[in-house]
Every structure is written in C-alpha cells, then in structure tokens.
N, C-alpha and C positions, 0 to 999 in steps of 0.2 A: 523572379519578380514577386514582390509582396503585394497581396491583394487585401488592402485594409478592410474592405467590406466583409471579407470572409472571417475576419477576426471576431466579429460579433455573433457568429454562429455557435450554438450550443448543441451538445450531444445528449440525447436521453439514453441513459445506460441500458444496454441490452443484457439478456440473461446469459452472458458469456461464462459465468461461473456457477450457474444454477445447481444448487445441491452439492457443490464440491468443496473440498478443502483447498485453501490457497495459502502459500507461504510468502510473507512479506519480508523483504530484506531491507532493513533500515541502515543507518550510517554508523552505528555504534562500534566501538573498538573490539567488542567480543567476537565480531565476525572474522577477525584476524586469525582466530583459533578454530574456525569452523570450515569444514570442507563442503563447499556448496555443491560439489558433485554428488553428494548424498541426496540432493533434491532432484536429480535427473529423473525424468518421467513424471514429475509432480507439476502442479499448477503453481507458478512462481511469478511474483511481481517484484521487480527491482525498483528501488526508490532512489532517485538522483544518482549519485556516483557509485551506488552498488551495482549499476549496470556493468561496471568494469570487471567485477569479479564473477558476474553471471551474465555474459553476453548472449546466452541462449534463453534467458527468461522470456516467458510468453508475453508478459506485460512490462511496460516501463511507465512509471509515473513521476512527473515533476511538477512543481507548482510555479517556480519563479522564472520570470523572463531572463534575469541575470544568469541563471544556470544554463538556460538554453542558448543564449547568445555566444557562449564559449564552446558549445557542443552541437551546433546546428548540423554539421555533417554526420555526426554519430546518430543523432535523432532521425535524420532523413533516411539513414541506411538501416535503422533498427528493423530486424526481420519480423517482429511481433507487433502487438497493438500498443500504441503510445497515447497516453492520456495526460492531459494537462489542464491547469486553470488559467494559463497565460493567453491573453488575447493577442499579444504580439507574436508569440510562437504559432498560434493558429493561423494568423494572417500570412505568416512566412511559409508555412507548410500546410495549407488548408486541406489537402486530400489525405495527408498522412496522419494528422493529429485529431484526436477527439477531445474537444474542449468541454469541461464541465462547469456548471453554474453552482456556486456555493453560497449558502446563507447560514447565518448563526441561528441555530434552532436546537431544541433539546433532543429530538428524535432522529434516528437514521431513516432513510428511505430506500425502497427497493424498486428499481425500474421507473423512477419518477424523474422529471427534468431538473429538479432542484435537490442538491445533496447537502448533508450536514457539513458545515465549515469546520476545518481543523486549523490549529495554530501553526502547525508545521506540515511539511510534506509527509512526515511519518504519521501524523494524525489523519490527514486527509486521505492517505492511501487506504486506511481502514474503512473510511466512509465509502470510497470507490469500490472496494472489494464487496462490501455489503450491498451497495447499490446494484452490483452485477449479479447478485443472488447467491453469494458464497454462504454456505451453511456453517463453515468453520474457518476462522482466520488465525493463522499461526504467526506470531511475531518473533523475528530474529534480528539482532542488531538494534534492539530498542533499549540500550543501556541507560540512557537518560542521566548520565553522569560521566565524569572524567575518570578514566581507568589507566593507571600507569603513565600518567601524564598525557594521555591521548583522549581527544573528544570524539574522534572518528576512526574507522578502520583504514581509511585511505589518507592520502596527503594533499588532497585537493584544497581543503580548507580546514581550519582548526580554531577552537576557542578555548581560552583558559578561564572563561567566566562561568563558574559553577552556578551562579544565580540564573543564568539562562535556562538551565535544566530545572533547578530547584524551585524557582519562583515564577517561572513562565511555562515551560513545556509541561511539567508535571501537574501544575495547577490547572492547566487547560484540558487535562485528561479527566478531571473529576466529573463523574456522572456518565462517562462513556461505557463503563462496564454494565451498568444498569440499563442504559439505552440499548445496548446490544442484546441483553437478555430479554428486554421487552419485545423485540422484534424476532426473537427466536434464533439468534446467531450466537455461536460460541466463539469467543475470542480468547486465545491462550497466549501467554507470554512465555516463550521458550528461550529467552535471553538469560544466560547464566549471570547471577549477581545483579540483575537489573534493579534499578531504583524505582521502576514503574510497578506499583502494587495495585493498580486499578483493575487489572485482569488476573485471573488465576494463573499461577506459575506452574509450568510443567517441564519435564525433561524432553528435549527434542528426540532422544532415543526412544522414549515411550510413545511419543506422538507419531513418529515415523513407523513404528511397529504397528500401532493401531490403524494408521491410514492404510498400510499395506493389507491388513486383515480385512478392513471394510471394503476396499476396492476389489479384493478377491471375492468376498462374499456377495457384494452388491455392485457389480460393475456398471450398472445403469441407474444408480441411485440419483434421485432428484430431490430438491428442497421443496417439500410440500408447501403450497400456498404462495410461493414466490412467483411473481409475474402472472398470477392468475388473472384471467380476463374473460370477457364474453366469448362464447363459442368454444 
C-alpha cells in the first residue's frame, strides 16, 4: 500500500562514504567491455540499469519515477542502500528508500539536507556521493556519447540523439569539476574515450592499483572536515 504522506519525507545524507573512494557505474556503452568483478570489495554505486551488471553494489541510485515503476520489485529487494529523488517511489517504499532534496546551485554540499541538482541520474549520483562524504569519486560508464551505435551498455533503453549528450548532458556538467575541487573532493573520469572532459581522465587500472595501496596503508582513513560538528 502506498503512503502518499511518506513521499514528502527527505533524507539528510549521512557519512556513509566518509573519506572513502566510491566507484559510480553510469549507463555508457564502455561498460560492456569492463569486468565489474574487478570492483569487488570496493564501495560501488550502481546508477539506474547498471544495477543489472552489479547486483551486489552497496548503493543504488535512480532519479526518475518512470524507471522505478517498471522495477519496483527489484528496488524493494535491493540488499543495499537505495537513494532516489522520486516522491512517488518514496511513497511506495517509504522504509526502503532514502529520498533526497535537490536544488540548482553552484556548490556541492556534504551532510546537508539539500543537494546540488544534476541534469541526469549520472550527474546527481556524483552529488549524492559527495553529500555522503566521499573523498574520491571514480566515474565509469560516463561515455556521454554514442559508441558503435550504442548509447548505453544495456538494452533497456536507447537514444540516437547525439544532441542529448552534446548539447544537454555535457553542457550541464560545466563547472562541476571546479565545484568538486572547492569542497576538496577528487572526481576522476575513468571511462575510456569519454566525451566528458570536465573531470581529469585516468586509467581505471591505475586507480584500482592506487586504491589498493591506500587502503592497505590507511585502512581507517577518513575525510578530514566532512561531517564535522559540535562535540
């Protein structure tokens, strides 16, 4: 039974990723060539239909009610944390979902009730990761273009409109790299051949090697300053 009143409830992000590196799985076609098992043991957020290739991801994020309506059972059974901006989804599964409040603003927030709005789920997932205190956000599947005739790594939906990426999604990423730097968060794009140049490009092989080294040397590392409060 849907409790419409619960749909109006918002979640204030908790430090679930404080000081950690998190890997975000977007919808881009490059993920068809990436073995997500390489991320086992890492902090992972699946975005929309990327949940199908990484059903063990710690986090699932989706924005749209339309996406939820066709996948209610999947969301209800998700073993990890599910975050959304959808009022309808929150009302349908009030105990399961954490609903975020988004506003258009230049800066990211950490541990505050209002988050930076993003044009797509891929945008907003970055905002969510930062809001939960991540020190490093790694982007995979953020192609932002059509590759080999494919717009996504899955077959759930498809677009042939290159303008959606070029004139909409990419444009709305402008300033996000600087905003992340201002708040002390490193966002790296590890998507091979990505059209998204807003964030520094890195090899996923190098990042995984570095993350393994850091976790070995500093197993209890925390992001200084995040979620600092009285007491």
